[in-house]
C-alpha positions, 0 to 999 in steps of 0.5 A: 512458487509460494515466495510470490505470495509473500512478495510486498507489491505496492498499491498499484500491484507492482514490485521493483526488480533489478536485473543484473548480468550473471557473468559480469555483475553489471546492473542492466536495468530496473523494472516493475512487475506485477504478480503475473510478470513474476509468475511468467518470468519463473515459469519461462525462465525469461524476464517479463515486465509490466510496462507502466507506460502501456499498461500491459505485461511484456517479455523484456526484448520482445521488440528488439530480440534482447531477451533475458534468460533468468539464471538466479532469483533473489528476494530482499530481506523485506520481500520488497524487491526482486533481483534476477541474475540473467544471461543477457542477449545482446543488449538490455537497454532500449538505447542500444547499450548493454546496460541501461546505466551507461551515463556516469556522473562526473565530479562536475555533475555532468553525464558522460556516456560509458561504453558503446552502442550495441545496436542502433535503436532507430534500426530496431524500433521501427514505427 
């Protein structure tokens, strides 16, 4: 896994990662990974992220069950970000939508919700 050593992690030890649905091409989310998250993702073929708000490594979907199975991995031309193409289990967004990018900006600068919720967050994230 020598490519990991060539990645340009920031001063906090993080690198942005784009997660895209392999079958539809929809961008699911943008997350941040530390070196351990990248290694664990590559080893297990499931996306791990570094939760900045909690200061810890976590499996994407560990609470909701909406795990992302890695199919392909790409690194940008400057080694500054990673793209994971995944098979998304159920939904990627903690708001219950398939993608985190469900709010589309209209011509008046307002947000419109596109798509439907796959699950109700209050039923999944209890406590």
